[in-house]
C-alpha positions as CSV (number, residue, x, y, z in Angstrom):
1,M,129.0,90.6,70.8
2,A,128.4,94.0,72.4
3,T,127.3,97.0,70.4
4,A,128.0,100.6,71.3
5,L,125.4,103.4,70.9
6,F,125.9,107.1,71.1
7,A,123.1,108.9,73.0
8,A,123.0,112.6,72.3
9,N,121.0,115.8,73.2
10,L,121.1,115.0,76.9
11,D,120.2,117.6,79.5
12,E,122.9,118.4,81.9
13,Q,120.8,117.1,84.8
14,V,120.7,113.5,83.3
15,T,122.7,111.1,85.5
16,A,124.5,108.0,84.4
17,E,122.2,105.9,86.6
18,E,119.1,107.4,84.9
19,L,120.5,106.8,81.5
20,R,121.5,103.2,82.4
21,A,117.9,102.5,83.7
22,L,116.4,103.9,80.5
23,F,118.5,101.8,78.2
24,A,118.2,98.7,80.5
25,E,114.5,98.6,79.7
26,H,115.6,97.4,76.2
27,G,118.4,95.0,77.1
28,E,121.5,94.5,79.1
29,V,123.7,97.6,79.5
30,V,127.3,96.3,79.5
31,A,129.0,99.7,79.9
32,L,128.0,103.3,80.1
33,G,130.1,106.4,79.7
34,T,129.4,109.4,81.9
35,P,127.5,112.1,79.9
36,V,130.1,114.6,78.7
37,A,130.1,117.7,76.5
38,Y,131.2,116.5,73.0
39,R,130.6,119.5,70.8
40,S,129.3,123.1,71.3
41,G,128.1,122.3,74.8
42,E,125.9,119.4,73.7
43,L,126.0,116.4,76.0
44,G,126.3,112.8,74.9
45,A,127.2,109.4,76.3
46,V,128.3,106.1,75.0
47,V,126.1,103.2,76.0
48,E,127.3,99.7,75.3
49,M,124.5,97.0,74.9
50,A,125.1,93.3,75.3
51,S,124.1,92.4,71.7
52,E,123.4,94.1,68.4
53,K,119.8,93.0,68.7
54,Q,119.4,94.8,72.0
55,A,121.2,97.9,70.7
56,T,118.9,98.0,67.8
57,R,115.9,97.6,70.1
58,A,117.1,100.5,72.3
59,L,117.9,102.7,69.3
60,N,114.4,102.1,67.8
61,A,112.6,102.7,71.1
62,L,114.5,105.7,72.4
63,N,114.9,108.0,69.5
64,G,112.7,111.0,70.0
65,V,111.8,110.1,73.6
66,E,111.8,113.2,75.9
67,L,114.2,113.1,78.8
68,H,114.3,116.2,81.0
69,G,112.5,118.2,78.3
70,R,114.9,117.3,75.5
71,R,114.4,114.8,72.7
72,L,116.9,112.0,73.0
73,T,118.7,110.9,69.8
74,V,120.5,107.6,69.6
75,S,122.8,106.3,66.8
76,Y,125.4,103.6,66.5
77,L,128.8,104.8,67.7
78,V,130.6,103.0,64.9
79,P,128.3,102.4,62.0
80,D,128.4,99.1,60.0
81,L,129.3,100.2,56.5
82,D,129.0,96.7,55.0
83,K,125.3,96.6,54.8
84,D,123.1,98.0,52.0
85,L,120.3,100.4,52.5
86,T,117.2,98.3,53.0
87,P,113.9,99.0,51.2
88,R,112.4,100.2,54.4
89,Q,115.4,102.6,55.0
90,R,115.1,103.9,51.5
91,K,111.4,104.6,52.0
92,T,112.1,106.4,55.2
93,A,114.7,108.5,53.6
94,E,112.3,109.4,50.7
95,E,109.5,110.3,53.2
96,I,111.9,112.6,55.1
97,V,113.1,114.2,51.8
98,A,109.5,114.9,50.8
99,R,108.6,116.3,54.2
100,L,111.7,118.6,54.3
101,E,111.1,119.5,50.6
102,E,114.7,118.8,49.6
103,T,115.5,118.5,45.9
104,E,119.3,119.0,45.6
105,E,121.6,116.0,45.2
106,K,123.9,116.6,48.2
107,P,121.1,116.9,50.8
108,L,119.3,113.9,49.4
109,R,122.5,111.8,49.7
110,Q,123.1,113.2,53.2
111,I,119.6,112.3,54.4
112,E,120.0,108.8,53.0
113,A,123.4,108.5,54.8
114,I,121.8,109.7,58.1
115,V,119.1,107.1,57.8
116,Y,121.7,104.4,56.9
117,L,124.2,105.3,59.6
118,C,121.9,106.3,62.4
119,G,118.6,104.6,61.7
120,G,115.3,105.6,60.4
121,Q,113.9,106.4,63.9
122,F,116.8,108.7,64.5
123,A,116.2,110.6,61.3
124,Q,112.4,110.7,61.8
125,A,112.8,112.1,65.3
126,L,115.0,114.8,63.9
127,A,112.6,115.6,61.1
128,E,109.7,115.9,63.5
129,E,111.7,118.3,65.7
130,A,112.8,120.3,62.7
131,L,109.3,120.7,61.4
132,A,108.1,121.7,64.9
133,L,110.9,124.3,65.2
134,D,110.1,125.6,61.7
135,A,106.4,126.0,62.6
136,Q,107.3,128.0,65.6
137,E,109.9,130.7,65.0
138,G,112.5,128.6,63.2
139,L,116.2,128.8,63.6
140,M,118.5,131.6,62.5
141,T,121.8,131.3,60.8
142,T,124.9,133.1,62.1
143,E,124.3,135.6,59.2
144,G,120.9,136.4,60.6
145,T,118.7,134.7,58.0
146,R,116.1,132.1,58.8
147,R,117.1,128.4,58.1
148,T,115.0,126.3,55.8
149,T,113.3,123.2,57.4
150,G,116.0,121.1,55.8
151,G,118.6,123.5,57.2
152,I,117.1,123.0,60.7
153,F,117.2,119.2,60.2
154,F,120.9,119.2,59.2
155,Y,121.8,121.6,62.1
156,L,120.1,119.3,64.6
157,A,121.7,116.2,63.1
158,R,125.2,117.6,63.1
159,F,125.3,117.7,66.9
160,R,123.4,114.5,67.7
161,M,125.2,111.8,65.8
162,S,128.4,109.9,66.6
163,P,131.6,111.6,65.4
164,E,132.2,108.9,62.8
165,A,128.7,109.3,61.3
166,R,129.1,113.1,61.4
167,R,132.3,112.8,59.4
168,I,130.7,110.7,56.7
169,V,127.5,112.9,56.4
170,Y,129.2,116.3,56.5
171,N,132.9,115.9,55.5
172,R,132.2,113.3,52.8
173,K,128.9,114.9,51.9
174,G,126.9,111.7,52.5
175,K,129.2,109.5,50.3
176,L,129.6,106.2,52.0
177,P,133.0,104.6,51.9
178,G,133.3,101.8,49.3
179,R,130.3,103.0,47.3
180,Q,130.3,104.3,43.7
181,Y,128.6,107.7,43.0
182,G,127.9,109.2,39.6
């Protein structure tokens, strides 16, 4: 059964053929959408792999890879909400929380949701980029203040995950459907 991925943070010079060749290194590409602007000028494309195993392989291998000077981010187009967070995913989320120095409940839940919905490699690639940006000059808010490292992470994540994952992480504040929260 085919599994669709969402590839984001694409440079406008990336061609469909180039994207297909990159993903084909990790399995059979069944279908590929042309890279299009999906939000605030960010470019993304849907890549459908022949199987879930191949999609997972591509997701794990390609997150954080530089393509035309930009770090590629790959997440599942429609996340599988029936699985539980694995111990490895939980550890990855905890490591990212520690690196970003987050302590509030809402961002902790959102980081866990990002790891769950988009994969640990996706979240780790974003954390690396956020830390690198923070070490340089950081990112400013629209009010003219400097974002925290966690703020940079969430800003980058917002524009690089599938619309469904973004809805859960931001609109639902990281609360996964069908789960109980205290």
